[in-house]
C-alpha positions as CSV (number, residue, x, y, z in Angstrom):
1,E,-30.1,-28.6,-26.5
2,G,-26.7,-30.1,-25.7
3,R,-24.5,-32.4,-27.7
4,E,-21.5,-34.3,-26.4
5,E,-18.6,-35.3,-28.6
6,D,-15.5,-37.2,-27.8
7,D,-12.5,-36.1,-29.9
8,G,-10.3,-38.8,-28.5
9,G,-8.7,-36.4,-26.0
10,G,-11.7,-36.2,-23.7
11,R,-15.3,-35.1,-23.5
12,R,-16.5,-31.8,-25.0
13,L,-19.9,-30.4,-24.7
14,A,-21.7,-27.9,-27.1
15,I,-24.8,-26.2,-25.8
16,L,-27.1,-24.7,-28.4
17,G,-30.0,-22.4,-27.7
18,P,-32.2,-19.6,-29.0
19,N,-30.2,-16.6,-27.7
20,A,-27.5,-15.4,-25.3
21,T,-30.0,-14.5,-22.6
22,S,-31.4,-18.0,-22.5
23,L,-28.0,-19.7,-22.7
24,L,-26.3,-17.6,-20.0
25,G,-29.3,-18.0,-17.7
26,R,-29.1,-21.8,-18.2
27,L,-25.4,-21.8,-17.6
28,A,-25.7,-19.8,-14.3
29,E,-28.4,-22.1,-13.2
30,K,-26.2,-25.2,-13.9
31,V,-23.4,-23.6,-12.0
32,R,-25.7,-22.9,-9.0
33,R,-27.2,-26.5,-9.0
34,A,-23.7,-28.0,-9.2
35,G,-22.7,-26.0,-6.1
36,L,-19.7,-24.4,-7.9
37,V,-20.3,-21.1,-6.2
38,G,-20.9,-20.7,-2.5
39,E,-21.0,-18.3,0.4
40,G,-17.9,-16.1,0.4
41,D,-16.9,-16.9,-3.2
42,E,-16.6,-14.2,-5.7
43,V,-18.1,-13.4,-9.1
44,V,-16.4,-10.9,-11.3
45,V,-18.7,-9.0,-13.8
46,S,-17.7,-6.4,-16.4
47,S,-19.4,-3.0,-16.3
48,E,-19.4,-3.2,-20.2
49,N,-21.3,-6.5,-20.5
50,H,-24.7,-6.9,-22.2
51,A,-27.5,-7.4,-19.6
52,A,-27.7,-11.0,-20.7
53,N,-24.2,-11.6,-19.2
54,V,-24.9,-9.6,-16.0
55,A,-28.3,-10.5,-14.6
56,P,-27.8,-14.3,-14.3
57,W,-24.5,-13.8,-12.4
58,L,-26.0,-11.2,-10.1
59,E,-28.9,-13.6,-9.3
60,L,-26.4,-16.4,-8.8
61,A,-24.3,-14.4,-6.4
62,A,-27.3,-13.3,-4.4
63,E,-28.7,-16.8,-4.1
64,C,-25.3,-18.3,-3.2
65,R,-24.3,-15.3,-0.9
66,A,-21.2,-14.7,-3.1
67,R,-19.5,-11.3,-3.5
68,V,-19.9,-9.5,-6.8
69,R,-16.8,-7.6,-7.9
70,W,-17.1,-5.2,-10.8
71,W,-14.5,-4.8,-13.5
72,R,-15.1,-1.1,-14.4
73,L,-13.6,-0.1,-17.6
74,S,-12.3,3.4,-18.0
75,D,-10.9,5.4,-20.9
76,R,-7.5,4.8,-19.5
77,A,-8.0,1.1,-19.2
78,I,-8.7,0.8,-22.9
79,G,-6.0,3.3,-23.9
80,V,-8.2,6.3,-24.7
81,G,-7.7,9.6,-22.9
82,S,-7.5,9.7,-19.1
83,D,-9.8,8.5,-16.3
84,P,-10.2,11.2,-13.7
85,S,-12.7,9.3,-11.6
86,G,-10.3,6.9,-9.9
87,G,-13.4,5.0,-8.6
88,G,-14.8,1.5,-9.0
89,D,-13.4,-1.8,-8.0
90,S,-10.6,-1.9,-10.5
91,T,-9.7,-1.1,-14.1
92,V,-7.2,-4.0,-14.1
93,L,-9.0,-7.4,-14.4
94,S,-6.2,-9.4,-12.9
95,D,-6.5,-7.4,-9.7
96,L,-10.0,-8.7,-9.2
97,I,-9.2,-12.4,-9.6
98,N,-8.1,-14.5,-6.6
99,G,-8.6,-17.9,-5.0
100,R,-12.2,-17.1,-4.2
101,T,-13.1,-16.2,-7.7
102,K,-15.4,-18.8,-9.3
103,V,-16.9,-16.9,-12.3
104,V,-15.5,-14.2,-14.5
105,A,-18.3,-12.9,-16.8
106,V,-16.7,-10.8,-19.5
107,S,-18.0,-10.4,-23.0
108,H,-15.4,-10.5,-25.8
109,C,-17.7,-8.6,-28.1
110,S,-21.4,-7.5,-28.4
């Protein structure tokens, strides 16, 4: 269910639902239907996300022919120990965001 409110400064929308999986799936579908992501655009997804915040964006990217870029966290990226792998797209989120980026799917907490 959605509820719109106008606080005098503009429109705000709150979307309520049963769980994160359903809500994020709906959000990705709305983004797709609105044509906000297209061929050649980019979707950044964190390797540390819950599956509910990964699967809808991977599906969206596949359907829209967008590129998925992974923000791969490492021990070094979060300030613990060292990261000997040196692999992955990047451990620095800002390195992955550019003019083609349309979605950044990163969980604040789980």
